[in-house]
N, C-alpha and C positions, 0 to 999 in steps of 0.2 A: 378354043379353050373355054369360052363362056358357055357354049352349048354343052360341052362335056360336064362342066360343073352343074349346070341346070338339070341335066339328065340324071345326075347322081344324087341330087338332093331328094330327101323323102317328102311325101305328102302331095297334096294337090297344088295348083298354081298359087293360091293365097299363102299356103304354108311355105312353099319354096321362096316366094317373094319376101316373106318375113325373115326366113333363114338367110337369104342372100343379103338383105339389108343389115342383119346382125353381123354377118361375116365382113361386109364392107366397113361397117363402123369399127369392128375389131382391128382390121388392117390399118385404118386411119389412125386409131388410137396407138397402135404399136409403132407406126411411123413417127408420130409426134412425140411419144414418150421415150423411145429408144433409138430409132435410126437417125432422126434429124439431130438430136443433141450429140450423138456420137460423131456425125459427119461434119458438124459445124466448124470445129477447129481445122479441119482439112480443107475448107473452102477459103478462097482468097477475099472474102467480103468483110472481114473484120477490121480492116484498116481504112475506113471511110471517114473523111473529114469534110466538114462543110463550114466555110468561112466566107466573109465578104471580100477578102483580098483577091480571090480569083474570079469574082463576078465582074467581068469587064464592062457590063452595060446595064442591063435591066435591073432596077431596084438597088443598085449600089449607092450607099450613102443616104438612103431614105429612111 
């Protein structure tokens, strides 16, 4: 897949590298701005609690 993308980018190796970097940054931006916020309510990680009552040993009461 990456070879196919690399072969279809225009320009020499430097231009292809810059375009590939811009594409990568665009994908990361889209993930953080749209995909992850959409998926967060669907994930079971929102109900995390941290308290000293369940810490049976190390650091309890200090």
